[in-house]
N, C-alpha and C positions, 0 to 999 in steps of 0.2 A: 436465257440459258446461262449467260455470264453472271447474272444476279444469283441464280440458284447455286452456281459453283462457288461464288463468294460466300453465300450463306452456309454451304456445306463445309467450306474451309474454316469458317469462323467457328462452327460447332466442333469441328475436329480439334481446333486450337484450344477451345474451351474445355473439351472433354477430360484431358488428364488432370487439370486442376479440380474439376467437378468431382471426379472419381476419388481424388485424394481427400477432399473435404468430406465426402460421404463416408469413406472407409475409416478415416482417422479421427473425424470429429462427430459427424451425425450419428453413425452407428454406435460408437461408445456412449454417447449421450443417451440414446434410446435404450441401449442395453443396461446402462447404469440405472436409469429410471425404473426399468422392469425389476432389476435386482432389489430395489428398495421395498418391494412388496413381498420379498421372500426372506425366509430364514436361511441365509446363504453364508456358509462358513469357509474360511480359507483352508481349513483342515479337511473339509469334505466338499471339494469343488463339484463333484458329480451328484451331490445329494442336496437338492433345493426343495424347501417346503413353503408353499404359498401361505402367507399369514396376513394378507391384506394390509391394513393401515397400522398394524401392531408396532412396527418400527417407529413410525411417526408419533404414535401415542406414547411410546416409551420415552422418546426424546423430550416431549413436553412435560413429562413427569420426572425428568432427570434433573437433579440439582445442578449438575455441571452446565446445563444449558444457560441458566441464569448467571452462573459465575463467569462463563466464557463471554456472554453478552455484556456483562458489566465490565470485564477486563477490556474488551474491544472498544467499548464506549469511552472508557478512561484513556486508553491508548490513542484513540482518534481525537479526543478533546485536547490532548497535548500535542500530538504530531501535526495535525492539519493546520491549526493556527500558527504553530511554531515554524513549520516549513514555509508557509505562505509569507509570514512577516519577515523572517530572516532572508528568505530567497528574494523577496522584493527589495529589501534594503541592500543586499549584495548587488542586485541588478541595477538599482538606482545609483549606487556608487560607481559601477563599472561600465555603464552604457555609453559614457562619453569617452572619446579617445584621449589618452595621455600616456606618457612613457611607462612601459611595463604593464599596461592594461591586459594584454593577452596572457601574460604570465599569471596574473592574479585570477583571471577567468578560468584558466586551466587548473590552478590550485583548488578553486572552489568546486570544480567539476570532478576532481579525482575521486572523492567518496562515491560518486554515482557509479563509476566503472569498477570500483573495488568490490570484490566478491563478498556476498552476504556472509559466507562461511568464515572468510578471513576476518572481516570486520567484527563478527559476533565473537570469535575467539579472542581477538584483541581486547574487546570491551570486557569479556569475561576475565581475562588476565588482569585488567585494571581494577575491576570491581569485586573480584572474589574475596573471600574472607582474609586470605593471605596475599592479596594482590597489591599492585603498585599504589593504589590510592590509600588503602589502609596503612601500608608501610609509610607513606608520606605523612598521613595525618597522625598516626600513633608514634612511630619511631623517630621521625625527623622533626615535625612541627610540634608534637606533643599536644595536639588539640583534643584528642580523645584518649581516654584511659584504656580502652579495649577496642579491638577491631569492630567496625560497623558491618552488620550482616546485610550488605546491599542486595544480594541475590537470594537470601533466605527469608527476607521479610516481604510479604506480598506487595505492599504499597511501594516500597523502595525498589523492588525488582521490576515492577511495571514501569516505574519512572525511569529506571536505567534503560529498559527496552525502548521506551519512548525517546530518550536522548539519542540512542543509536539510530532510530528511525528518522529523527530530525537531522542528525549529522549526515545520514545517507541521502536525504532528499533535497537538501538546500540547493545543491548544484543544478538538479533537474528543474526546479522551480525558477532558479535564476536564469537559465537559458531561455525559458518561455517568456519570462518577463523582459529579458533583453531584447528579444525579437519584437515584443509589443511596444516597448519604449522607443525603439529606433524608428517605429512607424508613426510616432506622434509628431505632427508638423511643428517645426521650429518656429514658424510664424506665430503660433499661439503663445509661446513663451516670450517672444519679442514684443508682441502686443501687450502682454500682461506686464512686462517690465516698464513699458512706456506708461501704462496706467498706474504704475507705482506699486505693483504687487510684489511682495517679498518672496523669498524662497519657499517658506512654509505655505503661503497662499497659492503659489504656483503648483506645489505638490498636491494640495488638497483639492483645488478647483480645476486643475488641468490634467496632471499626471494620473492620479488615481481614477477619475472618471474615464479617461482614455483607455485604460487597461482593464476596465470592468468586465468585459466579455472574456478576456484571458483569465481573469481571476475566477470567474464562474467555472470555466473549464478545469482550471487547476484544482479548485475546491472539490469538484466531483471526482476527479481522478485520484486525489489524495484520500478521499473518503473510501473509495474502492480499494486503494492500496492499504489502508488501515485494516480493512476486512481481511486482506490477504497476508497479514503478518504470520509468519510460521517459522522460518529458518532460525531467526534470532531467539525465539521462544524455546525451540527444541534444543539448541546448542547452549544457551545460557542458563535456563532454569528447568527445562524438560517439563514445563507445566507445573512444577512444584513451587513451594512445599504443599503437599496434600491437595494438589490440583488448583491451588489458589491463583496461579498465573496462567491457567489454561485458557486457550482461545479456541475458536471453532475448528480451525484447521489442525491444530495439534490434537484436539479431542478426536477429530475424524481419523487422523493418522493412527493414534493409539488404538482406536476401536478396530481399524482394519488390520493393522500389522502387529499389534501386541495381544489383542483379544480375539483376533481372527474373525471378527463379525463384519463381513463385507456388506451384508444387507443393511445393517444399521448404519454403517459408514456411508452407503449410497444414499440413504434417506437424509442423513446429515448434509451431504453434498448438495442435494436439491433444496433443502431449507436454507442453506447458506447462499445458494445462487439467487434466491428470490429478491432479497434487498439489493443485490448488485444489479440484477436485471431492472429493478424499479429505478435505481439511480441512473442507469444508462438511458432508460426511456425518458426520464425527466430532463436529462441533459440534451437529448436529441430534440425534445419538444421545445426546450428553451432556445436552442440554436435555431430552430425553425421559426419561432416567434420573433427572434431578433433579426432575421434576414429581411 
């Protein structure tokens, strides 16, 4: 009798959270998946026409798909290694105790808690055609004869977006590496010193292998994060010029709220979710194999 009461109480305790997940997560996911098979417009919410796989077919024949994938690949190739290398170097410099170490750790972490909106607007002010950087290069240092179109040239604009992503993410990577480095036994370093290993040898043969699992986790999370780039693109370039800096999320947003095509945007959302789900599965499988 007592066991049944405990089981019932456990279910009652679990029920609110279960209902919340079902209503706010599971139901929207299922409904959004169904919308992807319809011609569903924001201007005619009550009028849905079943069109099967036409939305998915249209996406694969859309030039913007390949442009956005190219841009996300370039963004990821810059931001993922950049954040990992700089975050690790910051953690390696700050994981030991010395006067002022907490202050420097806080300074490196400030970009993480800074709003993406604020950071994007600041970077836009710096890199716009009449921004601070062009003022410095053209009017003060006279290194350029005319302002550089940082945000109007696709390659330069994507590079600026990547710089913002790296600046925002270094502190997060640093914190994870700090936790990993502090768990490396000091006895390993002491033994290596006795054997005559220098600082570089200790770094390569002790430190880096000891944080390999953390590096794997960080890498997967940063790749997923690179897929989720959106706010900076919308605020700094708007996907322009001529959609050349478009990414999947900005394309999805424009389709849903500028072209009012909710069905098309829903199909984009599920195509966008596939690589993220695959990365999560690979991460969980790798973690299971390493345990």
